[in-house]
TORLODO-752194 format. One record per residue (C-alpha): x negated, z negated, y. Coordinates in pm, whole numbers, padded with zeros to 5 digits, always signed. Each point is the difference from the previous one (the first is absolute). Layout:
XZY/...
//
This chain:
-11064-11732+15379/+00245+00032+00284/+00288-00146-00200/-00176-00332+00002/+00019-00031+00379/+00381-00006-00027/+00027-00357-00120/+00250-00095+00270/+00254+00183-00212/-00066-00229-00297/+00058-00370-00040/-00127-00215-00283/+00290-00139-00195/+00028-00363-00095/-00267-00114-00241/+00118+00028-00355/+00127-00330-00130/-00139-00060-00344/-00200-00246-00196/-00287+00114+00221/-00187-00328+00002/-00019-00012-00378/-00307+00140-00169/+00075+00352-00123/-00338+00119-00128/-00226-00220-00211/-00341+00073-00152/-00217-00295-00110/-00321-00007+00204/+00132+00233+00271/+00218-00248+00189/-00165+00047+00340/+00027+00378-00001/+00359-00001-00123/+00102-00256+00261/-00103+00255+00264/+00184+00274-00189/+00317-00209+00003/-00050-00055+00373/-00035+00374+00053/+00319+00054-00201/+00196-00258+00203/-00125+00145+00327/+00136+00345-00077/+00305-00097-00203/+00253+00116+00258/+00282+00249+00000/-00103+00315+00177/+00235+00234+00187/+00284+00176-00178/-00178+00333-00009/-00103+00242-00273/-00371+00003+00082/-00077-00334-00168/+00218+00065-00308/-00289+00056-00243/-00189-00315+00101/+00204-00297+00122/+00279-00012-00264/-00245+00004-00291/-00194-00280+00171/+00286-00244+00053/+00287+00078-00238/-00170-00183-00286/-00013-00332+00183/+00241-00268-00114/+00228-00045+00304/+00301-00131-00189/+00016-00309+00222/-00047+00192+00325/+00274+00032+00264/+00210+00316-00042/-00149+00154+00314/-00350-00016-00143/+00074+00066-00366/-00218+00302-00057/+00213+00169-00258/+00317-00030+00205/-00174+00141+00306/-00160+00294-00179/+00313+00075-00200/+00198+00047+00320/-00279+00191+00171/-00038+00250-00280/+00374+00048-00050/+00053+00085+00366/-00314+00203+00058/+00124+00319+00163/-00012+00320-00204/+00126+00313+00171/+00249+00247-00145/-00280+00210-00154/-00190-00291-00154/-00278-00086+00249/-00069-00374+00023/-00016-00119+00360/-00317-00149+00140/+00225-00257+00168/-00267-00099+00251/+00080-00101+00358/+00161+00264+00221/-00244+00263+00112/+00020+00338+00165/-00061+00232-00293/+00223+00062-00305/+00274-00265-00012/-00080-00092-00363/-00374+00060+00022/-00300-00169+00154/+00047-00106+00366/-00253+00251+00131/-00134+00257+00095/+00228-00024+00304/+00160+00313+00143/-00191-00065+00322/-00328+00009-00196/+00102+00325-00163/+00098+00189+00314/+00366-00007-00101/+00301-00036+00223/+00253-00278+00039/+00230-00214+00208/+00001-00379-00026/+00332-00105+00154/-00092-00354-00103/-00331-00135-00121/+00149-00325-00129/-00162-00090-00331/-00284+00254+00034/-00339-00173-00048/-00182+00261+00209/-00029+00016+00375/-00137+00208+00281/-00346-00008-00153/+00142+00232-00268/+00184+00214+00255/+00336-00160-00070/+00228-00006+00304/+00372-00063+00024/+00209+00298+00105/+00166-00115+00322/+00190+00314+00096/+00213+00249-00193/+00080+00237+00286/-00230+00259-00159/+00221+00011-00313/+00281+00252-00010/+00314-00181-00112/+00338+00165-00064/+00315-00168-00122/-00134-00354+00055/-00088-00235+00284/-00265-00269+00029/+00145-00344-00056/-00330-00188+00039/-00377+00041-00008/-00109-00348-00096/-00353-00127-00062/+00116-00197-00304/+00266+00216-00164/-00098+00354+00107/+00203+00295+00125/+00374-00029-00069/+00228+00300+00044/+00379+00014-00012/+00151+00319-00142/+00257+00166+00224/+00153+00225-00266/-00042+00123-00354/-00320+00201+00063/-00320-00087+00182/-00368+00085+00016/-00321-00156+00126/-00288+00235+00080/-00341-00156+00056/-00237+00087+00281/-00236+00284-00084/-00336-00080-00157/-00293+00172-00166/-00041-00114-00359/-00225+00111-00283/+00225-00042-00304/-00303-00087-00215/-00009-00346+00161/+00377-00042-00037/+00111+00040-00363/+00286-00244+00069/+00241-00072+00284/+00092-00365+00013/+00331-00123+00134/+00080-00365+00050/+00364-00026+00099/+00337-00164-00046/+00359+00099+00071/+00345-00148+00042/+00324+00173-00086/-00134+00348-00078/+00252+00038-00280/-00049+00107-00364/+00046+00371+00074/-00274+00015+00265/-00290+00241-00045/-00353-00005+00143/-00255+00282+00005/-00336+00081+00152/-00121+00320+00165/-00345+00082+00129/-00163+00274+00199/-00338+00149-00081/-00244+00117+00263/+00121+00326+00157/+00368-00053-00090/+00229-00029+00301/+00306-00116-00197/+00054-00216-00306/+00028+00248-00291/+00350+00001-00146/-00135+00012-00356/-00235-00297+00036/+00205-00316-00033/-00089-00298-00213/+00287-00221-00113/-00068-00372+00033/+00156-00314-00135/+00115-00187+00309/+00028-00378+00041/+00234-00104-00279/+00110-00353+00089/+00126-00125+00333/-00271-00173+00206/-00254+00008-00285/-00341+00118+00120/-00137+00268-00231/-00353+00134+00001/-00044+00340-00161/-00283+00247-00036/+00127+00358-00008/-00231+00224-00214/-00054+00284+00246/-00292+00137-00204/+00245+00119-00266/+00170+00236+00244/-00128+00361-00006/+00025+00024+00379/-00209-00310+00064/-00332+00176+00063/-00232+00072+00289/+00109-00146+00332/+00332-00165+00076/+00135-00058+00351/+00342-00175-00013/+00245-00197-00217/+00377-00016+00020/+00232-00244-00178/+00355+00127-00058/+00306-00214-00073/+00335+00132-00116/+00329-00156-00109/-00092-00326+00171/+00275-00232+00118/+00036+00005+00381/-00122-00329+00144/-00238-00061-00289/-00360-00092+00079/-00353+00092-00105/-00307-00210+00078/-00346+00156-00024/-00289-00245-00019/-00273+00253-00066/-00042+00369-00072/-00350+00118-00084/-00202+00221-00230/-00182-00175-00281/-00308+00043-00213/+00061-00019-00374/-00139-00349-00048/+00139-00059-00348/-00239-00152-00250/-00045+00179-00329/-00066-00323-00193/+00329-00175+00085/+00195+00099-00308/-00286-00093-00232/-00062-00342+00148/+00372-00076+00009/+00017+00068-00374/-00304-00223-00051/+00163-00287+00190/+00334+00036-00182/-00183+00006-00331/-00202-00310+00091/+00317-00184+00100/+00185+00102-00318/-00290-00093-00230/-00055-00340+00158/+00364-00095+00046/+00159+00166-00303/+00295+00065+00233/+00206+00259-00189/+00276-00011+00260/-00258+00118+00255/-00078+00296-00224/+00369+00081-00048/+00032+00020+00377/-00332+00167+00071/-00141+00202-00290/+00183+00314+00112/-00156-00038+00345/-00341-00032-00163/+00067+00314-00203/+00119+00185+00309/-00315-00105+00186/-00221+00137-00278/+00203+00319-00047/-00024+00073+00373/-00378-00049+00002/-00055+00218-00308/+00188+00280+00167/-00122-00047+00357/-00370-00021-00090/+00012+00257-00284/-00159-00250-00237/+00111+00163-00328/-00126+00340+00118/-00332-00110+00152/-00070-00327-00185/-00103-00153+00334/+00188-00108+00310/+00017+00302+00229/+00149-00088+00340/+00206+00282+00158/+00077-00171+00331/-00107+00142+00336/-00313-00175+00126/-00076-00141-00345/-00210+00278-00150/-00314-00216+00001/-00177+00179+00281/-00141-00208+00283/+00158-00022+00342/-00350+00051+00139/-00196+00323+00020/-00372-00032+00071/-00196+00316+00067/-00366+00068-00066/-00093-00136+00343/+00178-00326-00074/+00294+00062+00233/+00315-00174-00119/+00344+00161+00027/+00311-00200-00090/+00271+00178-00198/+00333-00159+00078/+00230-00017-00299/-00279+00011-00262/-00170-00273-00198/+00306-00225-00034/-00060-00302-00224/+00186-00075-00321/-00052-00362-00096/-00163-00331+00091/-00296+00193+00140/+00215+00140+00278/-00274+00155+00212/-00137+00205-00289/+00168+00328-00102/+00055-00080-00366/+00219+00289-00103/-00033+00350-00132/-00074-00076-00363/-00029-00375+00026/-00211-00207-00239/+00131-00340+00098/+00364+00111-00016/-00067+00166-00336/-00139-00329-00135/+00304-00192+00123/+00247+00247-00154/-00202+00004-00322/+00062-00375-00018/+00366+00022+00108/+00073+00268-00260/-00154-00209-00277/+00196-00304+00114/+00324+00198-00004/-00084+00130-00346/-00047-00355-00127/+00326-00109+00160/+00194+00294-00146/-00145-00079-00341/+00109-00364+00027/+00348+00105+00113/+00029+00234-00299/-00113-00276-00238/+00249-00253+00137/+00349+00149+00022/+00134-00356+00012/-00136-00025+00355/+00273+00243+00105/-00211+00183+00258/+00123+00332+00140/-00118+00337-00129/+00137+00333+00116/-00157+00314+00144/-00262-00189+00202/-00142-00172-00308/-00350+00109-00102/-00135+00054-00349/-00293-00237-00042/-00224+00238-00198/+00043+00275+00257/-00112-00235+00276/-00303-00109-00201/-00092+00363-00068/+00016+00066+00375/-00213-00305+00079/-00264+00112-00251/-00004+00347+00155/-00042-00153+00347/-00292-00207-00122/-00171+00291-00174/+00040+00242+00290/-00056-00256+00274/-00320-00132-00155/-00148+00347+00035/+00174+00118+00316/-00085-00298+00222/-00344-00078-00143/-00299+00088+00221/-00294+00087-00225/-00259-00045+00275/+00092-00363+00071/+00155-00080-00342/+00316-00158+00138/+00353+00092+00100/+00071+00161+00335/+00291-00132+00202/+00184+00333-00002/-00034+00377+00009/+00148+00184+00297/+00204+00321+00004/-00320+00204-00010/-00136-00187-00303/-00262-00204+00186/-00068-00345-00149/-00032-00294+00240/-00249-00254-00130/-00101-00282+00231/-00079-00238-00282/+00352-00142-00027/-00064-00314-00202/+00369-00091-00005/+00102+00337-00148/-00262-00029-00271/+00061-00366-00084/+00374+00063-00020/-00064+00300-00225/-00164-00243-00242/+00257-00276+00049/+00297+00228-00073/-00173+00157-00302/-00024+00341+00165/-00379+00040-00017/-00161+00095-00329/-00261-00232-00150/-00297+00212+00106/+00138+00034+00350/+00071-00372+00023/-00359-00079-00094/-00133+00243+00260/+00228-00146+00267/-00112-00355-00067/-00366+00101-00009/+00044+00141+00352/+00199-00293+00146/-00222-00257-00170/-00306+00167+00152/-00159+00114-00324/-00001+00362+00115/+00000+00175+00336/+00256+00260+00103/-00160+00275+00213/+00101-00002+00365/+00130-00358+00008/-00049-00221+00303/+00026-00320-00200/-00182-00032-00330/-00114-00268-00242/+00057-00361+00103/+00130+00109+00341/+00327+00115-00162/+00081-00373-00021/-00124-00069+00352/+00324-00184+00085/-00044-00230-00303/+00365-00039-00100/+00027+00355-00129/-00139+00353+00017/+00024+00211+00309/+00314+00216+00001/-00222+00305+00044/-00371+00056-00043/-00042+00321+00199/+00041+00016+00379/+00314+00184+00111/+00024+00122+00359/+00193+00321-00060/+00294-00046-00240/+00296-00176+00162/+00340+00065+00148/-00038+00142+00348/+00118-00317+00181/-00313-00185-00116/-00197+00207+00243/-00346-00157+00027/-00109-00152-00334/-00367+00059+00079/+00017-00260+00276/+00047-00280-00256/-00299-00092-00217/+00009+00024-00378/+00169-00314-00126/+00191-00050+00323/+00322+00140-00146/+00158-00085-00333/+00018+00364-00111/-00361+00078+00096/-00237-00240-00169/+00220-00306+00047/+00173-00192-00278/+00332-00157-00103/+00000-00332-00184/+00306+00079-00212/-00159+00302-00161/-00274-00219-00142/+00259-00059-00272/-00036+00359-00117/-00377-00034+00024/+00011-00309-00222/+00232+00166-00249/-00215+00314-00013/-00309-00214-00062/+00183-00185-00277/+00096+00329-00163/-00340+00169+00024/-00264-00273+00034/+00176-00281-00182/+00125-00348+00087/-00338-00154+00085/-00060+00255+00273/+00353-00039+00137/-00038-00380+00012/-00334+00025+00179/+00162+00220+00265/+00295-00237+00038/-00243-00290+00046/-00167+00189+00284/+00339+00052+00164/+00074-00371-00032/-00339-00092+00146/+00081+00217+00302/+00346-00157+00027/-00153-00349-00019/-00220+00080+00301/+00297+00149+00186/+00214-00309-00055/-00278-00237+00103/-00027+00197+00325/+00371-00049+00067/+00151+00313-00151/-00024+00376+00043/+00050+00016+00375/-00264-00263+00076/-00248+00130-00255/+00017+00352+00145/+00047-00105+00364/-00353+00087+00117/+00009+00333-00192/-00339-00063-00161/+00166+00009-00343/+00222+00299+00083/+00316+00067+00198/+00351-00089-00113/+00288+00244-00001/+00359-00118+00023/+00209-00224+00220/-00022+00250+00285/-00377+00050-00013/-00201+00295-00128/-00293-00050-00232/-00161+00076-00331/+00120-00279-00228/+00354-00058-00125/+00053-00360-00108/+00293-00171+00170/+00298+00075+00229/+00181+00299-00151/-00248+00037-00286/+00246-00151-00245/-00183+00164-00290/-00270-00271+00021/+00220-00195-00242/-00111+00235-00278/-00351-00139-00045/+00096-00312-00204/+00212+00216-00229/-00319+00101-00181/+00036-00331-00183/+00346+00083-00136/-00011+00375-00057/-00373+00025-00059/-00166-00292-00175/+00318-00129-00166/+00128+00354-00058/+00363-00101+00049/+00250+00285+00027/+00376-00058+00024/+00242+00218-00193/+00376+00042-00008/-00007-00144-00352/-00270-00266+00045/-00367+00011+00093/-00339+00128-00113/-00303-00230+00025/-00347+00153-00041/-00264-00243+00136/-00348+00109+00106/-00198-00313+00079/-00352-00023+00146/-00256-00152-00233/-00037-00307+00222/+00368-00090-00034/+00095-00214-00300/+00365+00067+00082/+00238+00110+00274/+00336-00156+00078/+00258+00154+00233/+00301-00219+00071/+00346+00065+00138/+00047+00359-00118/+00371+00073+00041/+00089+00263-00259/+00370+00094+00011/+00174-00339-00015/-00274-00213-00158/-00325-00143+00135/-00328+00040-00188/-00330-00184+00013/-00254+00217-00181/-00342-00109-00125/-00237+00264-00137/-00319-00060-00195/-00228+00253-00166/+00218+00029-00311/+00297-00220+00071/+00312+00007+00216/+00217-00299+00082/+00325+00058+00186/+00210-00291+00118/+00355+00128+00056/+00229-00197+00231/+00363+00096-00059/+00197+00215-00239/+00036+00372+00087/+00353+00133+00033/-00085+00303-00214/-00273+00060-00261/-00356+00033+00134/-00317+00066-00197/-00367-00066+00060/-00221+00303-00062/-00375+00019-00042/-00215+00317-00012/+00078+00219-00302/+00306-00205-00086/+00288+00209+00130/+00230-00121-00280/-00054-00365+00086/+00241-00254-00144/-00128-00291+00211/+00301-00132+00187/-00030-00159+00343/+00207-00317-00004/-00019-00357+00121/-00305-00172-00141/-00360+00090-00079/-00120+00332-00143/-00351+00017-00145/-00142+00324-00139/-00333+00158-00083/+00020+00357+00133/-00176+00282-00178/-00310+00135+00176/
//
């Protein structure tokens, strides 16, 4: 996964201050194993970067921890509250990826770069760009080949870029000529700032197609120019929406009118951009907001943010045609699910620039077209929003906003059920008895034995019972899927979790990953490698299908592996000689994702809370539905911060004991399975109940 070689752009935040040295998980007789689990939890209990990618994993893993005595800078709820409130959402409703600056869509994934795509561009400054000459990135050091009227060059500076001073009210900047296939350039990206343009100024863009000697008078695209003095703005202009943006293009021209004489414009970069937006962003943002709201009970957060959540969902429903198709169908250029590689009968490989663009965490793989993983995520986000809308309707005293963006809960649930019914059939591959990753624009299913897709289908409740059983029989090695490279016990070759894929893939990638066959199976995360964090979904799927004993046996194997790793001095020392596998992350390429920017590793211990204890926060309290292995007389989880109280929960086979520390500011109830009308109040003291089986 190429994204994982970009760790220089990330920095681990300060370790979370909490009662981290106190025992959180307790099971009599399992002290040694759980001590290692606590160690694993502490090791990965850090704040990841403020980006959308980790929204479905890190918040749910840390927001429940009691950090009431932590410094303000490391109080998890304060940090995530601010992050989620200021997460960028564009005017249409797309939630920004908010990764480090790249050279693709300004709000999308940092790559594919325009230089990888065969685009065109001018980098008047490369300050802040984490790519160098190895990616074909060079600073533009002369502008004499630009045709400038009505303005003069004030400076061409390596740090600030190209600054022009306007001579009069009208000006234009015409680029040098180029030869551009518009397929690899759905966007034009402008990073610029201005000073003194004036409120009446106007900016527009012209372009010439191949064979045109002049800029057509009827082909002008109005732009929103820099709006605030000296503020750098980074915009992606959707050229693909223009009827004339087809075939070959040969020149751009920026036009300025009604500008104040003496005002200035500074161009940092002008380049064409691949559509690198991720189709999962809106879903995972809703998941993170919902996790924060459920754990914190912060109604003021919802007053400020629920309309943004609704906008994010409304945009996705429309953009991906979910109500019409009952799956996520991605309309973006380069995202139709087809590979960026063509391999003929003789084995000759041809790279197709602009095709096979990734859509999510697995950024080298062309998830897209009709996307299984995205469909699963939106299935979950829609059900979460339905539950939230239902709670809002039931509690008018919360004073949360309604209005035209508000959804009707039953309509959302009907849609989710339709997605599940259609998706279970549409994405299922009868030959291998598992879900494909996606279907491309031509209807072809891509099935490389994606264990993460299938485990998450079970975890999110998307897979039917029969399908879930078939999936686990395959991953557990009880049945063989035809054509697989890894089968049986080898699926768990890396010990801490299943391989990400079980079938060798040398042909289905974005075009920039040009020689996948040169790396052996297991040498890359997305081709037979594995990610520690996603063992959480594997554990939860086992718990759901095989039961708690099987899930505990698997967790014990993970902890045995971790024990050996720690005795060797940690991940980097354990894997240093590469006999156990090769590590990805921290600037190195490899097959195993454990540390560095693999913040999702923190998920593994959450199987204790969400799985075996069955603890689920709600806006009006919590649900507890324990599923204990036979060898456990009881399970205790301490320091669960629910809204504004702290809980220590002990579960036995037919008994729950909840020690509540503090008095909630508003009424909270404790729910158990089949007890939706619970009258058990959560308040300071001890609650003891015998839940119904």
